C-alpha positions as CSV (number, residue, x, y, z in Angstrom):
1,M,-1.1,5.7,10.3
2,T,-3.2,4.3,13.1
3,K,-7.0,4.8,12.6
4,D,-9.3,6.0,15.4
5,I,-11.4,3.3,17.1
6,V,-15.2,3.5,17.4
7,V,-16.6,1.0,19.8
8,V,-20.3,0.1,19.4
9,I,-21.8,-2.2,22.0
10,G,-25.1,-3.6,20.9
11,S,-25.2,-4.0,17.1
12,G,-29.0,-4.0,16.6
13,G,-31.0,-1.3,15.0
14,I,-29.7,1.8,16.7
15,G,-26.2,0.5,17.3
16,L,-25.8,-0.5,13.6
17,A,-27.2,2.9,12.5
18,I,-24.7,4.7,14.7
19,A,-21.8,2.4,13.6
20,K,-22.5,3.2,9.9
21,R,-22.9,7.0,10.7
22,Q,-19.7,7.2,12.7
23,G,-17.4,4.4,11.4
24,F,-16.3,5.2,7.8
25,G,-12.6,5.8,7.6
26,K,-12.1,4.4,11.1
27,V,-11.9,1.0,12.7
28,V,-15.3,-0.1,14.1
29,L,-15.2,-2.6,17.0
30,L,-18.7,-4.1,17.1
31,A,-19.8,-6.0,20.2
32,D,-23.0,-7.8,21.1
33,F,-24.2,-10.6,23.4
34,D,-25.9,-12.3,20.5
35,Q,-23.3,-13.8,18.1
36,G,-25.8,-14.1,15.2
37,V,-26.8,-10.4,15.5
38,L,-23.1,-9.5,15.7
39,D,-22.1,-11.5,12.7
40,A,-24.9,-10.1,10.6
41,A,-24.1,-6.5,11.5
42,A,-20.4,-7.0,10.8
43,R,-21.1,-8.6,7.4
44,A,-23.4,-5.8,6.4
45,M,-20.8,-3.2,7.3
46,R,-17.9,-5.0,5.7
47,D,-20.0,-5.3,2.5
48,G,-20.4,-1.5,2.6
49,G,-16.6,-0.9,2.8
50,Y,-16.2,-0.5,6.5
51,V,-13.2,-1.8,8.5
52,V,-14.8,-3.9,11.3
53,E,-13.5,-5.9,14.2
54,T,-15.9,-7.9,16.4
55,Q,-16.0,-9.3,19.9
56,P,-18.9,-10.9,21.9
57,V,-19.6,-9.1,25.1
58,D,-21.9,-9.5,28.1
59,V,-22.3,-6.1,29.7
60,G,-23.5,-7.8,32.9
61,S,-19.9,-9.2,33.3
62,R,-17.1,-6.8,34.3
63,D,-14.5,-9.3,33.0
64,S,-16.3,-9.4,29.6
65,V,-16.5,-5.6,29.4
66,R,-12.9,-5.2,30.5
67,A,-11.7,-7.6,27.8
68,L,-13.6,-5.5,25.2
69,A,-12.0,-2.3,26.5
70,E,-8.6,-3.9,26.4
71,K,-9.1,-5.1,22.8
72,A,-10.3,-1.6,21.8
73,A,-7.2,0.0,23.2
74,S,-5.0,-2.6,21.5
75,L,-6.4,-1.5,18.1
76,G,-5.6,2.2,18.4
77,P,-6.8,5.3,20.1
78,V,-10.4,4.8,21.5
79,M,-12.1,8.0,20.4
80,Q,-15.8,7.0,20.5
81,V,-17.8,4.5,22.6
82,I,-21.5,4.0,22.0
83,N,-23.4,1.6,24.3
84,T,-26.8,0.6,23.1
85,A,-27.1,-2.7,25.0
86,G,-30.3,-3.2,27.0
87,L,-33.3,-5.2,27.8
88,S,-36.9,-4.0,27.7
89,P,-39.6,-4.7,30.4
90,N,-41.1,-7.3,28.1
91,M,-37.9,-9.3,27.6
92,A,-36.6,-10.3,30.9
93,P,-37.2,-10.5,34.7
94,V,-36.5,-7.7,37.1
95,A,-33.0,-9.0,38.2
96,Q,-31.8,-9.3,34.6
97,I,-33.0,-5.9,33.6
98,L,-31.2,-4.3,36.5
99,K,-28.1,-6.3,35.7
100,V,-27.9,-5.3,32.1
101,D,-29.5,-1.9,31.9
102,L,-28.3,-0.5,35.2
103,Y,-25.2,-2.4,36.3
104,G,-24.0,-3.1,32.8
105,S,-24.2,0.6,31.7
106,A,-22.3,1.6,34.8
107,V,-19.6,-1.0,34.2
108,V,-19.1,0.2,30.6
109,L,-18.6,3.7,31.7
110,E,-16.1,2.6,34.4
111,E,-14.1,0.3,32.2
112,F,-14.0,2.5,29.0
113,G,-13.3,5.5,31.2
114,K,-9.9,3.9,31.7
115,V,-9.0,3.6,28.0
116,I,-10.8,6.5,26.3
117,A,-8.4,8.8,24.5
118,Q,-8.0,12.5,25.0
119,G,-10.7,14.3,23.0
120,G,-12.8,11.1,23.0
121,A,-16.5,10.8,23.8
122,T,-19.2,8.3,24.7
123,V,-22.9,8.2,24.2
124,L,-25.1,5.9,26.3
125,I,-28.4,5.0,24.6
126,S,-30.9,5.0,27.5
127,S,-34.7,5.5,27.2
128,M,-37.4,8.0,27.7
129,A,-38.5,5.7,30.5
130,G,-36.0,7.4,32.7
131,H,-38.0,10.6,32.4
132,M,-41.3,8.9,33.3
133,M,-40.6,8.8,37.0
134,R,-40.2,11.9,39.2
135,Q,-37.0,12.6,41.0
136,L,-36.1,10.0,43.6
137,P,-35.2,10.8,47.2
138,E,-31.9,12.7,47.3
139,E,-30.0,9.8,49.1
140,D,-31.2,7.3,46.4
141,E,-30.2,9.6,43.6
142,K,-26.7,10.1,45.1
143,A,-26.3,6.4,45.7
144,L,-27.3,5.5,42.1
145,A,-24.9,8.1,40.8
146,Y,-21.8,7.4,42.8
147,T,-21.9,3.9,44.3
148,P,-19.2,1.7,42.7
149,A,-20.8,-0.4,40.0
150,D,-20.1,-3.7,41.7
151,E,-22.1,-2.5,44.8
152,L,-25.0,-1.0,42.9
153,L,-27.4,-4.0,42.9
154,G,-27.2,-4.2,46.7
155,L,-28.7,-0.7,47.2
156,P,-31.9,-0.7,49.3
157,C,-33.7,1.2,46.6
158,L,-33.2,-1.7,44.2
159,Q,-34.5,-4.5,46.3
160,D,-37.7,-6.5,45.7
161,D,-39.8,-4.3,48.0
162,A,-38.9,-1.2,46.0
163,I,-39.0,-2.8,42.5
164,P,-42.4,-4.5,42.1
165,N,-42.3,-5.3,38.4
166,T,-40.2,-5.1,35.3
167,L,-41.5,-1.7,34.2
168,V,-40.4,-0.1,37.4
169,A,-37.1,-1.9,37.2
170,Y,-36.6,-0.5,33.7
171,M,-37.5,3.1,34.7
172,F,-35.1,2.9,37.7
173,A,-32.4,1.6,35.4
174,K,-32.9,4.4,32.9
175,R,-33.1,7.1,35.6
176,A,-29.8,5.7,37.0
177,N,-28.2,5.9,33.5
178,F,-28.6,9.6,33.5
179,L,-27.3,9.9,37.0
180,R,-24.3,7.8,36.2
181,V,-23.6,9.9,33.1
182,Q,-23.6,13.0,35.2
183,A,-21.2,11.5,37.8
184,E,-18.9,9.9,35.2
185,A,-18.6,13.2,33.4
186,M,-16.2,14.3,36.1
187,N,-14.0,11.2,35.8
188,W,-14.0,11.2,32.0
189,G,-13.2,14.9,32.1
190,E,-9.9,14.1,33.8
191,R,-8.9,12.3,30.7
192,G,-10.1,15.2,28.4
193,A,-13.1,13.1,27.3
194,R,-16.9,13.6,27.4
195,V,-19.8,11.4,28.3
196,N,-23.5,12.0,27.4
197,A,-26.7,10.0,27.1
198,I,-29.6,9.9,24.6
199,S,-33.1,8.8,25.8
200,P,-35.1,7.7,22.7
201,G,-38.8,7.2,22.5
202,V,-40.5,4.6,20.3
203,I,-37.9,3.7,17.6
204,V,-38.6,1.4,14.6
205,T,-36.1,-1.3,15.3
206,P,-36.5,-5.1,15.8
207,L,-36.8,-4.4,19.5
208,G,-39.4,-1.7,18.9
209,R,-41.4,-4.1,16.7
210,H,-41.2,-6.7,19.4
211,E,-42.7,-4.3,21.9
212,L,-45.4,-3.1,19.5
213,E,-46.4,-6.7,18.7
214,S,-46.4,-7.8,22.4
215,E,-49.3,-7.7,24.9
216,I,-48.3,-4.2,25.8
217,G,-48.2,-3.0,22.2
218,D,-51.4,-0.9,22.7
219,I,-49.5,1.2,25.3
220,F,-46.8,2.1,22.9
221,R,-49.4,3.0,20.2
222,A,-51.2,5.2,22.6
223,M,-47.9,7.0,23.4
224,V,-47.4,7.7,19.7
225,E,-50.9,8.9,19.2
226,A,-50.8,11.3,22.2
227,S,-47.5,12.7,21.3
228,P,-47.2,16.0,19.4
229,S,-45.2,14.3,16.6
230,K,-47.7,11.4,16.3
231,R,-45.1,9.2,14.8
232,M,-42.3,6.8,15.6
233,A,-38.7,7.4,14.5
234,P,-36.2,5.4,12.5
235,P,-32.8,4.6,14.1
236,E,-31.1,7.0,11.7
237,E,-32.6,9.9,13.6
238,I,-30.9,8.7,16.8
239,A,-27.7,8.2,14.9
240,E,-27.7,11.8,13.7
241,A,-28.1,13.0,17.3
242,A,-25.3,10.7,18.5
243,A,-23.1,12.1,15.7
244,F,-23.6,15.6,17.1
245,L,-22.9,14.6,20.7
246,L,-19.8,12.6,19.7
247,G,-18.4,15.3,17.5
248,P,-16.4,18.5,18.0
249,T,-19.3,20.9,17.8
250,A,-20.6,19.4,21.0
251,G,-17.3,20.0,22.8
252,F,-19.0,22.0,25.6
253,I,-21.6,19.2,26.3
254,T,-20.9,16.6,28.9
255,G,-22.9,15.0,31.6
256,S,-26.2,15.6,29.7
257,D,-29.1,13.5,28.5
258,L,-30.9,14.3,25.3
259,L,-34.6,13.2,25.2
260,I,-35.7,12.2,21.7
261,D,-39.2,11.0,22.1
262,G,-41.4,13.0,19.7
263,G,-43.0,14.6,22.8
264,V,-44.3,11.5,24.7
265,I,-43.0,12.8,28.0
266,A,-44.5,16.2,27.2
267,A,-47.8,14.5,26.7
268,M,-47.5,12.7,30.0
269,R,-46.7,15.9,31.8
270,A,-49.8,17.5,30.2
271,G,-52.0,14.7,31.4
272,E,-52.7,13.2,28.0
273,L,-51.1,9.9,29.1
274,P,-51.0,8.1,32.4
275,T,-47.7,8.1,34.3
276,P,-46.6,4.4,34.6
277,G,-45.5,3.0,37.9
């Protein structure tokens, strides 16, 4: 009997936690840009009794994402797709952040929307940063939602005069993630599948530690201190939320974004934290 396929793009902290939460008894197709991270994650899962396939992927390349989608479909019914790939403002220049976090996310939704099985679902791991900015002008919101992915980076609202630094690029990308999820819910619905996003706050992963130890670490610590929860979260908490959104009890949820930030955005709205920009 053919097993269901769970695709996890980005096999770091959150991706690995979700893969372990969702993958037992299924075939997990792990993908990552970093071959070392990919091999380590696959080894850890196989040691735990999981059935794991791997493939390197560059979400900034449509050909690479299409090849991953084709491999997933060749293995069996693609029932779950989780995309955790992304770059933080402290990791790359503006152009690369937009290419990976914005364009790459859109391409994953487009390509896997062609192979997702009926009853399938996807979760895009975005960021609370998408909630830090107010709604954009209506024409920009519509363009970010509906412009074909290969034309996205040419939009006027994404040019140098509108994106002055990496933080703004990151916020734009994450705002666009939610808008794309809403738009793609219609396309995925035609295949009997669902698409949602999760916007995590400060999560204790290698990437999170990198940010906390960087020159902007004090900003993240201030966010945690001002939030109602006054703590960070382990990736397993995000995995539990993803399990709900991917599962049958969330069958009426599509085109949505779940903010899991311990109340950081609430603190911003209350004036306890400055709004970045």
